[in-house]
NULUMDREN-901932 format. One record per residue: residue in one letter; x, y, z of N, C-alpha, C, O in turn. Coordinates in steps of 0.1 Angstrom, whole numbers, padded with zeros to 4 digits, always signed. Example, Ala and Ser with C-alpha at 12.3 -4.5 7.8 and 13.67 -1.06 7.14 Angstrom:
<nodes>
A+0132-0057+0078+0123-0045+0078+0132-0033+0078+0142-0033+0085
S+0128-0022+0071+0137-0011+0071+0129+0000+0079+0134+0011+0080
</nodes>
This chain:
<nodes>
M+0039+0125+0106+0036+0135+0096+0021+0139+0099+0012+0130+0099
K+0018+0151+0099+0005+0155+0102-0002+0158+0088+0004+0163+0079
T-0015+0153+0087-0023+0155+0075-0036+0160+0080-0039+0161+0092
L-0044+0164+0070-0058+0169+0073-0067+0157+0076-0078+0159+0082
F-0063+0145+0071-0072+0133+0073-0066+0124+0083-0055+0119+0082
P-0073+0122+0094-0069+0113+0104-0069+0098+0099-0080+0094+0095
S-0058+0091+0100-0058+0077+0095-0052+0069+0107-0041+0071+0111
N-0059+0059+0111-0054+0050+0120-0048+0038+0113-0055+0029+0108
F-0035+0038+0112-0028+0028+0105-0026+0016+0113-0020+0017+0124
S-0030+0004+0109-0028-0008+0116-0015-0015+0112-0015-0021+0101
W-0005-0013+0120+0008-0018+0117+0007-0034+0117+0014-0041+0109
V+0000-0040+0126-0001-0054+0128-0007-0060+0115-0002-0070+0110
F-0018-0054+0110-0024-0059+0098-0014-0058+0086-0013-0067+0077
Y-0007-0047+0085+0002-0044+0074+0013-0054+0074+0016-0060+0063
F+0019-0057+0086+0030-0067+0086+0025-0081+0084+0032-0089+0078
A+0013-0084+0088+0007-0097+0086+0005-0100+0071+0008-0111+0066
V+0000-0090+0064-0002-0091+0050+0012-0093+0042+0013-0101+0033
I+0021-0085+0046+0035-0086+0040+0041-0100+0042+0046-0106+0033
I+0040-0105+0054+0045-0118+0057+0037-0129+0049+0043-0139+0044
F+0023-0127+0048+0015-0136+0041+0019-0136+0026+0020-0147+0020
I+0022-0125+0020+0027-0124+0006+0040-0131+0005+0042-0138-0005
R+0049-0128+0014+0062-0134+0013+0061-0150+0014+0069-0156+0007
V+0053-0155+0023+0051-0169+0024+0045-0176+0012+0049-0186+0007
I+0034-0170+0007+0027-0175-0005+0036-0174-0018+0036-0184-0025
F+0043-0163-0020+0051-0161-0032+0066-0161-0028+0072-0151-0027
Q+0071-0173-0025+0085-0175-0020+0095-0171-0031+0106-0167-0027
D+0092-0173-0043+0102-0170-0053+0102-0156-0058+0109-0152-0068
M+0094-0147-0052+0094-0133-0056+0106-0126-0050+0110-0128-0039
S+0111-0117-0058+0124-0110-0054+0121-0100-0043+0109-0096-0041
W+0131-0096-0037+0130-0086-0026+0126-0072-0031+0119-0064-0024
Y+0129-0069-0043+0125-0056-0049+0110-0056-0051+0103-0046-0048
S+0105-0067-0055+0090-0068-0057+0083-0068-0044+0072-0062-0043
I+0088-0075-0034+0082-0074-0020+0082-0060-0015+0072-0055-0009
F+0093-0052-0017+0094-0039-0013+0084-0030-0021+0078-0021-0015
A+0083-0032-0033+0073-0024-0041+0059-0027-0036+0050-0018-0035
L+0055-0040-0034+0043-0043-0029+0040-0037-0015+0028-0034-0012
S+0050-0037-0007+0048-0032+0007+0045-0017+0006+0036-0012+0014
I+0052-0009-0003+0049+0005-0004+0035+0007-0009+0027+0016-0005
S+0031-0001-0019+0018+0000-0025+0007-0003-0015-0003+0003-0014
L+0009-0014-0007+0000-0017+0004-0002-0006+0014-0013-0004+0019
H+0009+0001+0017+0008+0011+0027-0001+0023+0021-0009+0028+0028
Q+0000+0026+0008-0008+0036+0002-0022+0032+0002-0031+0040+0004
F-0025+0019-0002-0039+0014-0002-0045+0015+0012-0057+0019+0013
I-0038+0012+0022-0044+0012+0036-0047+0027+0040-0057+0030+0045
L-0037+0036+0036-0039+0050+0039-0052+0055+0032-0059+0063+0037
L-0053+0051+0019-0065+0056+0012-0078+0051+0017-0088+0058+0018
F-0078+0037+0021-0091+0032+0026-0094+0036+0039-0106+0037+0043
N-0084+0040+0048-0088+0044+0061-0092+0059+0061-0099+0063+0070
S-0088+0067+0051-0091+0081+0051-0103+0085+0043-0107+0097+0043
V-0109+0076+0036-0121+0079+0027-0132+0081+0037-0135+0072+0045
G-0139+0091+0036-0151+0095+0044-0161+0101+0035-0166+0096+0025
E-0165+0114+0039-0173+0122+0031-0167+0127+0018-0173+0128+0008
I-0154+0128+0019-0146+0133+0007-0135+0123+0004-0131+0116+0013
I-0130+0122-0008-0119+0114-0011-0106+0122-0011-0105+0131-0020
P-0097+0120-0003-0084+0128-0003-0076+0125-0015-0073+0114-0019
T-0073+0136-0022-0066+0136-0035-0052+0131-0033-0047+0123-0042
R-0046+0134-0023-0032+0130-0021-0031+0115-0020-0022+0109-0026
Y-0040+0109-0012-0039+0094-0011-0044+0087-0023-0038+0077-0027
L-0053+0093-0030-0058+0087-0043-0047+0088-0054-0045+0078-0061
L-0041+0099-0055-0030+0100-0065-0018+0091-0061-0011+0085-0069
G-0015+0090-0048-0004+0081-0044-0007+0067-0047+0001+0059-0050
T-0020+0063-0045-0024+0049-0047-0023+0046-0062-0018+0035-0066
M-0028+0055-0071-0027+0053-0085-0013+0053-0090-0010+0045-0099
M-0004+0061-0084+0010+0061-0088+0016+0047-0084+0024+0042-0092
C+0013+0042-0073+0018+0029-0069+0014+0018-0078+0021+0009-0081
V+0001+0019-0082-0004+0008-0091+0003+0009-0105+0007-0001-0111
Q+0006+0022-0109+0012+0024-0122+0027+0020-0122+0031+0013-0131
F+0034+0025-0112+0049+0023-0112+0054+0011-0104+0066+0007-0106
F+0047+0006-0095+0052-0005-0086+0045-0018-0089+0052-0028-0090
I+0032-0019-0089+0025-0031-0091+0026-0036-0106+0027-0048-0108
G+0024-0027-0115+0025-0030-0129+0038-0038-0132+0038-0049-0138
P+0049-0032-0129+0062-0039-0132+0064-0052-0124+0071-0061-0128
T+0059-0052-0112+0059-0064-0103+0052-0076-0110+0056-0087-0110
L+0040-0072-0115+0032-0083-0122+0038-0087-0135+0036-0098-0140
A+0045-0078-0142+0050-0081-0155+0062-0090-0154+0068-0094-0164
</nodes>
């Protein structure tokens, strides 16, 4: 997908963090792992694309993930 903001997504780092979360929290359900992986993807996209301006698309996507995915996962 082409965007205005070039983002170099590190798939190795992404999968390493997902595996680390799965190893640390072994009793976490697969739905929660999936929600955290989507949220982590949005966080990485936001942090990689922030430069002189903050991209609204990634910022709103990250806030949506915090509200709808991470909140219920922690509850």
